[in-house]
N, C-alpha and C positions, 0 to 999 in steps of 0.2 A: 762149484760155488756152494759153500755150506749154507745152512739155514740162517746162521747168524749174520753172514755177509748180506744176505737178502734183507734182513731187518735193518741193517745199518744203511743200506742204500735207500730204503723207503723213508727212514727218518731223515736223511739228509735232504732229499728232494722235497719232502712234504712240508717241513717247518718254514723255510723261506717263503714258499708260496702262500702259506697261511698269513704270515706277517705282512706280506705285500698287499694281500687282499684287505687285511684289517686297516692298513694305512690308507688305502683308497676310499674306504667307507668313512673314516673319521675326518679326513681332510675336507673342509668346506670349499666350495667353489667360490673363487673371487670374481666379482663382476668386472667386466672389461672397463678399462679406464674411460671416463666420460660417459659411461652407460647410465641407465635409469636407476634412481635410488628409491627405495620404499619410503613413503611419508612417515614422519615421526608421529605416532599416535599420542594424544594427551594421556596423562595418567588416568587410570580407571576411576569414574565418579565425578570428574571435573565438569563434563558437559551437563549433567542434570543440575549441578549447582549453578552454572551460568544461566540455564533456562529459568530456574527458580528466582534468581536475582532479577532477571529481566521481567518476570511476571510481577514480582513485588514492586519494582519501579513503575510499571504500567498501572498497577492498582493505586499506588500513591498519587500519581499524576491524575488519574481519573477522579480520585477522592477530592483532590485540591480543586479541580475544575468544577466538580459538583458543588463543593462548598461555596466557591466564588459565584457560581450561577444562582444558587439558592439565596445567598446574601443579596445579590443584585436584584432578584425578584422581590425579596422581602423589603429591600430599601425602596424600590419603586412602588410596591403596594402600600408601604407606610406613608410615603409622600402623597400618594393619591388620596389616602384616607384623610389625612390632615387637611389637604387642599379642599376636598369635598365638604368637610365639616365647616371650615371657615367660610366657604361660599354660602352654605346654608345659613349660618349665623349672620352673615352679611345681609342676606335677604330679610331676615327677621328684624335686624337693627334698622334697616331702611323703612320697613313697615311701621315700626314703633316710632321712629322719628317723624314720619308723616302724621301719625296720630297726634304727636305733640304740636306740629304745625297747625293741624285742624283745631286743636284745643285753643291755641293762641289766637287763631282767627275768630273763633266763637267768643272768647272773652273780650276781644277788642272790637267786635262788631258794633256799629252804631245802631241804636234803636232796637236791639234784640230784646225780647221779653223773657222774663224769668222762666216761664214754662217751656219756651223754645230752647233756651240755653240748657235747662235741665235735661230735656230730651236729647239734645245734641251730645252732651257729656255722657249720658247713659249709653248712647250708641257707640261712642268712642270706647267706653269701658268694655262693651261686647266685642269690639274689634280687637282690643288688647287681649281679651281672653282667647281669641283665635290665635294670637301670637304665642300664648302659653301652650296651646294644644300643638302647634307646629314644633315648638321647642321640645316638648315631651317625646315626640316621635323621632327626634334625631338620635343617632347612635355615635357618640363622640369616641375618639381614640381613648384607649384605656387610661393613659396618664392625664387626660383632661376631664375625667368623670366628675371630680369634685368641683372644678370650675364650671362645668355644665350645670350641675345642680344649683350653683349660685345664680347662673343665668336664668334658670327657671324661676327661682325665688324673686329675682329682680322684676321679671315680667308679671309675676303674681302680685308683687307690691304695687306695680303701676295699675294693674286692673283694680285692685282694692282702692287705691288712691282716687282713681277716676269715679268709681261707684260712690265712695264717701263724699267726693266733691259734689256730685249731683244731689246726694241726699242733703248736704249742707245748704245748697241753694233752695231745696224744697222746704227745709225746716225754717229758713229765714224769710220765706216768701211773704209772710204776713207781719213781719216785724216793722216797726216804725223807723223813720229816719233818725229819731233820737237815739235808737239802739244800733246805729250803723256800724260803730266801732266794734261792738260785740258780734254783730253779724260778720263783719270783715275778719275778725279773729277766728271765728269758727270755720269760715271758708279757708282761711289761710292755713290753719292746722292740717287740713286735708291736702292742700296743695303742696305742703312741705313733704308729704310722703312721696310725691312725685320727684321732688328735688333730691330726696334721700335715695331714690332708685337710681338716679343718674350718678350719684357718688358711688353707690354699691356696684354699679356696672363697671366703673373704672377700677375700683379697689379690689373687688372679689372675682371679677371675670377678665377684663381686658388686660390688666398688668400681669397677673399670674399666668394667663394663657400665652402672652407674648414671651414671657420668661421660659415657659416650657417648650415653646417652639425653638428658642435658642438652644436649649439643652438637647433637643432632638436634631440639631443642625439643619433645621428647615427654615430657610430665609427667603425663598423665592415665590411665596404664595400670597404676598401682599400683607399689609398690616392687619392686625386684629381690629375689627370695626369698633368704632365708638358709637354711642347712642345717648341722646339727650331728649327727654320728653318735655323738659322745661329748660330751654336754652338759656333763659335769663332768670336766675334765682330771685331777682328782685320782684318778679311778678307774683311770687308766693308770699311776699311780705304782707303784714296786716294792713299797712297803709295802702298798698296797691289793691288788695282785695276789697278793702273798704270802698275805694273809688269805683271798682267794678260793680260792687253790690249797689251803690247809690245810683249808678247809671242804669243798671238793669232794673232796679226797683222803680226808678222814675219812669222807665219805658213801660213797665207793667201797669203803672197808674195813669199813663197817658201824658206825663209831663216831662219826663227826663230826656226824651230824644230830641226835642227841638228848642227848649228854653236854655238860656245861658250862651256863653261865647266859647268858641273853639279857636285856638291860636297858638303860635309859637313865635318867639322873637330872638334874633341874634343879639348876644350880649357883648362878646369880644373875640378877637383873634390874636393869639400870642405866638411869636416865633420862638422856637426852642433850638438849642439849649440857652440862647441868649436871655430868654425871658422878656423879650421886647414886645410890648403890646402895640399892635399896629394902629396907626391913626388914619381913618378913612379920609380925612381932610388934609393930610400932610402930603408933601412932595416926596419923590422917590428917595431923596437924600435924608429925609426925616425918618424913613422906614428902611434904613440900611440894615441888611441882615448878613451876619457872618455865615458863610457857606461852610458846611462840614458834613462828615458822614453821619452825624447825629441830628442833622437838620430835621425839624418837625414843626407842625403847626397845630396848636391846641385851640379848638373852637368851643366856646361856651354859649349855650342857648337856654332859654327858659320857656316853660309852658305858661303862656300869657293868658290862657283861657280859663274857663271854669270846669274843665273836664280833664280826666286822665286821657292821655294820648298814647298811641302805639305805633311802632315802626316809623319813627320820624327820620327821614333821610336827609343827610347833610352832604353837600357836594363842594369840593375844593377844586378850583381851576387856576392853573398858572399858565399865562400866555407864553408860548414858545413856538418858534418856527422850525420845521414846517408843521408840527403837530403839537397842540397844547397838552399839558399834563392835566388829566382829569381823574380825581379820586373820589370815592364814595364811602361814607360811613352811615351806620344806622343805630338809632336809639330804640331799643325794644319797647320800653315803657317809660313814661315820664308823667308825674302827677301834677295836678293843677298848682301853679305857683312854684314848682320845683325847678332848679337849675342843674343842668348836667353838662358834661364836656365830652368831646370826642377828639382823638389825636390822630393826625395823619403823619405817617412815617414812610421810610423808603422812597424818598423824593430825589429823582435824578435831575439835577439842574445843570448838567454839562452844557456848555454853549451859552449860559446866561450870566457868566461872571462879568461884572462891571457894566452890564447893560440894563437900563431901566426896563421894567416889565410890570405886569399887573397881576395881583392875586385877588381872586373873587371867591366869596363864600355864599352859597345859597342853601336855604332851608326849605324843603318841599312843603307846601301848605298841607295841613292836616284836613281830614274831611270836615266840612262845615265851616272852615275858616274863611272869614270875609275880609279881614285886613291883612294884607301881605307886604305892605311897604317896609315893614321892619324884619323881613325874612332874609334879606341879602345885603351885601355891601362889597365895594371894590377898594383895593388898597394899591397905591403906587409904591413899588419897592425896587431896591437894587441889591444884588448879591455881591459881596466882596469876600476876599480871601482872609480878611482880618489883618491884624498887625501884631 
């Protein structure tokens, strides 16, 4: 065998072997049918994006919950602040109202001397100054600062009015009865300051404060308190204060407390809206009254004495089974010889239609009144549905 033959044999046997080996390396193994498969991995970078989105959602939820919580706390805190402020003002209003009641009692007291009245009013002025000090210490909610400043001004006006009222009685202590009208006017001018304070309380404090509470959506803390140091403005009139001065001046000289007559007298009773004046001597048919939702009784009375009277109580009684209807009204002040009226409303007469009954009116005797036969009267009446 020649050398070339050997080379040929080598080439023949070597090349197929090489190709077969190459094929075995390149051909991938197929997994058996039904065998395990590798999980499909998400594209590179998707997992970090999902984690970031979840973190952002969590932060948004936390922020929303935080805002809701903060707003809830703020709302609760705001409500408590307004409620506390109104409660504090309510206490001040109550104290100032009581000062007004004490003033009315002092001005209407029988037999009080000028020096005693002056001292009493000065004491009330000092008490009102304490109300001012309490108001200054309050810390109102921000939106109510202007209204609170007006509240302080009202209380200061009341303090000034009371002090000036005491000074007016002091200045007129030596005046003669001939100058009673001048004295009464001087006293009345100071009393009108107190009436003005009542108007200012409503106009500059109560009404705008109530409006601000509505704007703040706060409606469950009760109404803004009212306050009146002179419940009846008539008491501040020149005529009324002249009568007060005459009585006090007479007591100071030893003659005004006991001389003269005290008294009140019933003038008439009128059924409304008919306008029918009841006859105390008539039968029930003579006093037939049309029943309606507007039914009312107007009672007229006069000061039949020589003195100004205060807090005159009038009582209306309608007989009804099993319980009579009893209503009360009060006249704060009435001057000698003056006639005033009170009107009784909201009268429930169910069960009285077509049945005769009795209406009675009584005027409570005033202090020092001796004759009381003209203080009351009874009227036989019958209520009908009309025609």
